[in-house]
Every structure is written in C-alpha cells, then in structure tokens.
C-alpha positions as CSV (number, residue, x, y, z in Angstrom):
1,M,-36.2,-5.8,-37.8
2,R,-37.1,-2.7,-39.8
3,Q,-34.3,-0.7,-41.3
4,K,-33.6,2.6,-39.6
5,I,-33.0,5.3,-42.2
6,V,-31.9,9.0,-42.2
7,A,-32.2,10.6,-45.6
8,G,-31.2,14.2,-46.5
9,N,-33.1,15.9,-49.2
10,W,-31.0,18.8,-50.4
11,K,-33.6,20.1,-52.7
12,M,-32.5,23.0,-55.0
13,N,-29.4,23.8,-53.0
14,K,-25.6,23.3,-53.3
15,N,-23.6,23.8,-56.4
16,A,-20.9,21.3,-57.4
17,S,-18.1,22.6,-55.1
18,E,-20.6,22.9,-52.2
19,T,-21.9,19.4,-52.8
20,E,-18.4,18.0,-52.7
21,A,-17.6,20.0,-49.6
22,L,-20.7,18.9,-47.7
23,T,-20.3,15.3,-48.8
24,N,-16.7,15.2,-47.7
25,E,-17.6,16.7,-44.3
26,L,-20.3,14.1,-43.8
27,I,-17.9,11.3,-44.7
28,E,-15.6,12.7,-42.1
29,K,-18.1,13.3,-39.3
30,L,-20.8,10.7,-39.6
31,P,-20.7,8.2,-36.7
32,Q,-20.7,4.5,-37.0
33,T,-24.4,3.5,-37.2
34,N,-26.7,0.7,-38.1
35,A,-29.0,3.2,-39.8
36,Q,-29.0,3.6,-43.6
37,I,-27.7,7.1,-44.5
38,I,-28.9,8.6,-47.8
39,I,-28.3,12.0,-49.4
40,A,-30.2,13.4,-52.3
41,P,-28.3,16.2,-54.1
42,T,-29.6,17.9,-57.3
43,F,-29.6,16.1,-60.6
44,V,-26.5,17.9,-61.9
45,N,-24.4,16.8,-58.8
46,L,-25.5,13.2,-58.6
47,S,-22.6,11.7,-60.4
48,L,-20.2,13.8,-58.2
49,A,-21.9,12.5,-55.1
50,V,-21.9,8.9,-56.3
51,S,-18.2,9.1,-57.0
52,R,-17.3,10.8,-53.7
53,T,-19.4,8.3,-51.6
54,K,-18.1,5.2,-53.3
55,G,-16.8,2.8,-50.6
56,T,-18.6,4.7,-47.8
57,A,-21.8,3.9,-45.9
58,I,-23.6,6.8,-47.6
59,Q,-26.0,6.1,-50.4
60,V,-27.2,8.6,-53.0
61,A,-30.8,9.2,-54.1
62,A,-32.4,11.3,-56.8
63,Q,-35.1,13.8,-55.8
64,N,-37.4,12.9,-58.6
65,M,-37.6,11.1,-62.0
66,H,-39.9,10.9,-65.0
67,Q,-42.3,8.0,-65.5
68,A,-41.4,7.5,-69.2
69,E,-38.4,5.4,-70.3
70,G,-37.3,8.2,-72.6
71,G,-38.5,10.6,-75.3
72,A,-39.4,14.2,-76.0
73,F,-39.7,15.4,-72.4
74,T,-37.4,18.4,-72.3
75,G,-35.7,18.8,-68.9
76,E,-36.7,15.5,-67.5
77,I,-34.6,12.6,-66.2
78,S,-35.3,8.9,-66.7
79,A,-34.8,5.9,-64.4
80,N,-32.2,4.4,-66.8
81,M,-30.2,7.7,-66.7
82,L,-30.2,7.4,-62.9
83,T,-29.2,3.8,-62.6
84,N,-26.6,4.1,-65.3
85,I,-24.6,6.5,-63.0
86,G,-25.1,4.4,-59.9
87,V,-28.2,6.0,-58.4
88,N,-30.6,3.3,-57.3
89,T,-32.9,5.2,-55.0
90,V,-35.4,7.9,-55.9
91,I,-37.8,10.2,-53.9
92,I,-41.3,10.2,-55.4
93,G,-44.3,12.3,-54.4
94,H,-42.6,14.9,-52.2
95,S,-45.0,17.5,-51.0
96,E,-43.3,20.2,-53.1
97,R,-43.7,18.1,-56.2
98,R,-47.3,17.6,-55.4
99,A,-48.0,21.3,-54.6
100,Y,-45.8,23.2,-57.1
101,F,-45.8,20.8,-60.0
102,H,-49.3,19.4,-59.5
103,E,-48.2,15.7,-59.5
104,S,-51.3,13.6,-59.0
105,D,-51.5,10.2,-57.2
106,A,-52.1,8.6,-60.6
107,L,-48.9,10.1,-62.0
108,L,-47.0,9.1,-58.9
109,A,-48.2,5.5,-59.2
110,N,-46.8,5.5,-62.7
111,K,-43.4,6.8,-61.5
112,V,-43.4,4.2,-58.8
113,N,-44.0,1.5,-61.4
114,T,-41.1,2.7,-63.6
115,A,-38.7,2.9,-60.7
116,L,-39.5,-0.6,-59.5
117,A,-39.2,-1.9,-63.1
118,H,-35.6,-0.7,-62.9
119,E,-35.1,-2.3,-59.6
120,M,-34.8,1.0,-57.8
121,K,-35.7,1.7,-54.2
122,V,-38.5,4.2,-53.8
123,I,-38.9,6.7,-51.0
124,F,-42.6,7.4,-51.4
125,C,-43.8,10.7,-49.8
126,F,-47.3,11.6,-48.7
127,G,-49.1,13.7,-46.0
128,E,-51.8,16.1,-45.3
129,E,-52.0,19.9,-45.4
130,L,-53.2,22.2,-42.7
131,K,-56.7,22.4,-44.0
132,D,-56.9,18.6,-43.9
133,R,-55.7,18.6,-40.3
134,T,-58.0,21.3,-39.1
135,S,-61.0,19.7,-40.8
136,N,-60.1,16.4,-39.2
137,S,-59.7,14.6,-42.5
138,H,-56.0,14.0,-42.2
139,F,-56.3,10.2,-41.8
140,N,-58.6,10.0,-44.9
141,I,-56.1,12.0,-47.0
142,V,-53.2,9.9,-46.0
143,E,-55.1,6.7,-46.7
144,L,-56.1,7.9,-50.1
145,Q,-52.6,8.8,-51.0
146,L,-51.3,5.4,-50.0
147,R,-54.1,3.6,-51.8
148,D,-53.9,5.5,-55.0
149,G,-50.1,5.6,-55.1
150,L,-49.1,2.2,-53.9
151,F,-51.9,-0.2,-53.3
152,H,-51.8,-1.5,-56.9
153,L,-48.4,-3.1,-56.2
154,P,-47.9,-6.8,-55.6
155,E,-46.5,-7.9,-52.2
156,S,-43.1,-8.5,-53.7
157,A,-42.7,-4.9,-54.7
158,W,-42.7,-3.7,-51.0
159,N,-39.2,-4.9,-50.5
160,N,-38.2,-1.8,-52.4
161,I,-40.6,0.7,-50.9
162,I,-39.7,3.2,-48.1
163,L,-42.6,5.4,-46.8
164,A,-42.0,9.0,-45.8
165,Y,-44.9,10.8,-44.0
166,E,-44.8,14.6,-44.4
167,P,-47.2,16.6,-42.2
168,V,-47.2,19.5,-44.6
169,W,-49.1,21.6,-42.1
170,A,-46.1,21.5,-39.7
171,I,-43.4,22.5,-42.2
172,G,-42.6,26.2,-42.4
173,T,-46.1,27.2,-41.1
174,G,-45.3,28.0,-37.5
175,E,-47.3,25.0,-36.4
176,T,-45.4,22.1,-34.6
177,A,-46.1,18.4,-34.8
178,T,-45.4,16.6,-31.5
179,P,-43.7,13.3,-31.3
180,E,-47.1,11.9,-30.2
181,Q,-48.8,13.2,-33.3
182,A,-46.0,11.7,-35.4
183,Q,-46.5,8.3,-33.7
184,E,-50.3,8.5,-34.1
185,M,-50.0,8.9,-37.8
186,H,-47.2,6.4,-38.3
187,H,-49.3,3.8,-36.4
188,F,-52.3,4.6,-38.6
189,I,-50.1,4.2,-41.7
190,R,-48.8,0.8,-40.5
191,E,-52.3,-0.3,-39.7
192,T,-53.5,0.7,-43.1
193,I,-50.7,-1.3,-44.7
194,Y,-51.6,-4.2,-42.5
195,Q,-55.2,-4.2,-43.6
196,K,-54.2,-4.3,-47.3
197,Y,-51.1,-6.5,-47.2
198,G,-50.9,-8.3,-43.8
199,S,-48.5,-8.2,-40.9
200,A,-45.3,-9.2,-42.6
201,I,-45.2,-6.2,-45.0
202,A,-46.7,-3.8,-42.4
203,E,-44.1,-4.7,-39.8
204,N,-41.1,-4.6,-42.2
205,V,-41.7,-1.4,-44.2
206,S,-39.7,1.5,-42.9
207,I,-41.8,4.7,-42.3
208,L,-39.8,7.9,-42.1
209,Y,-41.0,11.2,-40.6
210,G,-40.5,14.3,-42.7
211,G,-41.7,17.1,-40.4
212,S,-38.9,19.5,-39.5
213,V,-36.6,17.1,-37.7
214,K,-33.7,18.9,-36.0
215,P,-30.9,17.7,-33.7
216,D,-32.7,18.8,-30.6
217,N,-35.9,16.8,-31.3
218,A,-34.6,13.9,-33.4
219,K,-34.1,11.5,-30.5
220,E,-37.6,12.0,-29.1
221,I,-39.2,11.6,-32.5
222,F,-37.1,8.6,-33.5
223,S,-37.9,6.9,-30.2
224,Q,-41.5,6.5,-31.2
225,P,-42.3,2.8,-31.9
226,D,-43.5,3.3,-35.5
227,V,-41.0,6.0,-36.5
228,D,-38.1,4.4,-38.4
229,G,-36.1,7.5,-39.2
230,G,-36.5,10.8,-41.0
231,L,-36.5,12.5,-44.4
232,I,-34.6,15.6,-43.6
233,G,-34.9,18.9,-45.5
234,G,-33.1,22.1,-44.3
235,A,-31.2,20.5,-41.5
236,S,-29.5,18.1,-44.0
237,L,-27.7,21.1,-45.6
238,K,-25.4,21.5,-42.6
239,A,-23.1,18.6,-41.7
240,D,-23.2,19.2,-38.0
241,D,-27.0,19.4,-37.9
242,F,-27.4,16.2,-40.0
243,V,-24.9,14.4,-37.9
244,G,-26.8,15.5,-34.8
245,I,-29.9,14.0,-36.3
246,V,-28.2,10.8,-37.1
247,N,-27.0,10.6,-33.5
248,G,-30.6,10.6,-32.5
249,I,-31.6,7.5,-34.4
C-alpha cells in the first residue's frame, strides 16, 4: 500500500523562535496517524527543527539543495550538509524555484541524482501553469517534466522518490482546481510512470497534491484514488490548519 504523506513547506517564513513555537504546537496537537508527516522549515532553522522533532513522528525536509558536492557556490547548501544535521529528505523542483530561480529540468535532474547518491528521499515537484491549462497542453507539460527530471533513473531509485503535482494555475490565481481535476492529473501521472517503469513502481509511488489544500477541502481531495496526500504551503504555517488537513488524510 502506498504511503500517505502530508508535508508542510514553510517557504521563507518563521524565524527561530517562531519555528520552535510552531513545531512544539504541532507535536502537541497532531493526531495519531498512519500518514507520514513532514515539515520543511528554512535552512537556518533545520537543525532546530531536527532537534525538536527527535523522537516524534514528524520528519524534517529541506526546501532545496545544490547539485554540487561542495565548492565556490556562495549561499548554497549541499546534500552532505543536510544529511550531516539529520535532514534526509529534500524538496526539488518546486514551482517557485522553477519560476523565480529559473531552474531547468536538466538542473533538477542533477539535483535529484545528488540527493539520491546521498541516500536522501526526494519530493519532486512539477506542474503546469495557467497558459498550459488554457491551451490544453497541461498533460504534455507534466509528461515532459517527469521525463526530463526523473526518467533517467533506474527502477531501484524510485524507492526514494515522492511526487508532488502542483497545478500552478490554481495557486494564488483565483482559479480553483476541483478534486476531479486533481484525480484526473494524478491518474495521468501514474499511467505515465506505468508506461515507463511498469505497474509495481506506478502503484507504489506516492503522488502528493500541491494545489491550495485547506482543512475544508482536504478530505475530498485526499479521498481521490490516486491522491496520496498533500504538499501544503500557506496552510502549514498555522498548526490548527495543518492539523485539520492531516485529519483529512
């Protein structure tokens, strides 16, 4: 059975004291669940989060990492730096990294390779923009992002891959993706994986939905047969909202 996952991407929010407070509140309020719970604070607060969540069911992920092992890359963070402090999961290819920092599929493929070489779990993000949806090219875009970012991997690598579909057109645009639209794309993603790697990998890879999940829509979205949880943005910054989403899994 596929792993259910709810991951909170805190983005560039929460200083150290706020990170500690939110983490403590989540530890106190999160229900018993079979789902895997992940939080992704900023780089400067990762060690704090790892320390605070030790011995709990919460895992800590990084929001990004550099593809090189080290060197003259001012401001960047390597896989070894992350694993050395106990961070063994990383988000790669988030729509904001693609849009604001111009990260290409080729670059992201290199980042995936580096993370896997360090035995990290990868939450690989992808998804279409509004122009792709309106031009009816959304399936093609998603297939290309999967192919160029992940389809070079051997079958064994997929044990450490988590997929996160982000309908960029439905995040902060006023447009709304329905649960049926989420299921349609998730089914397409699973079929695309099946065509490349076969049924075992396609049926076992977790596919998260990253399109403005909130407590009041989480249950309906998560009940779709090919939706295995969510990558949560803004709603992960308030403990009660995040707990409400986890209750929907």
